N, C-alpha and C positions, 0 to 999 in steps of 0.2 A: 800237707794236706794241698795237694791239686785243685785252681778250681776253670774249667772251661766257663767262657765267656759267650754265652748260646743269646744275647741281644743284641746281636749286629739289625738295626733298621735297613740298612742299606746292600743290597745285595747285590753283585754284579751286574745282573740282568736289567735289574733297577736304574744306574747306573749308565749302561750303554744305552738303554732306552730314555733317559733325559738327554743325554748325546744326542739321538737321534730325532729330538724331539728341535732340538737348538740347529742342530743341521738345518735339519726343515725348513724353519721359521726364516734362519737367513737364505734360504736358497729360497723362500717364494715373495722374501722380502726384495732379493736382486730383479728376482723374473719382473716384480711390480716396479721398482724402477727403471729396469729397461724398457716397459712396458709402454710408461710415462714419458721417457725419453725419445723414442721411436714416432708418439702420436708428438710430440710436445717440436718435432722437423715437418711434422704436416702441414701443409695452408687448411685455411679457414674451407676453405672450397673442397677438400679432400674431405677433412675431418668432416664437414655435412653429407658430404657421402655415405659414407659410413656410419649418420646419422648421431655425431656426437659435435660437443662443441669444446670450446677452450678453455671453460674452466668444469666441463668434466672430469679432463686430465685430472685435476685437482684430486678427483674426487677415488680415483682408483685407487682401492687397497692395496696394503701393505703391513 
């Protein structure tokens, strides 16, 4: 007697959706990293001009 397993929980669409979420999270982390790096290279005067302080740089979400 042949048995067909129909209880798979991860369809290919779910796998690719998960990969897209991972790549999106990595891209968002990298964007925040580059933003923090660029802001940290500004002088205190330049940061003040855009309404930020050195402490604000650390609070940029990643």
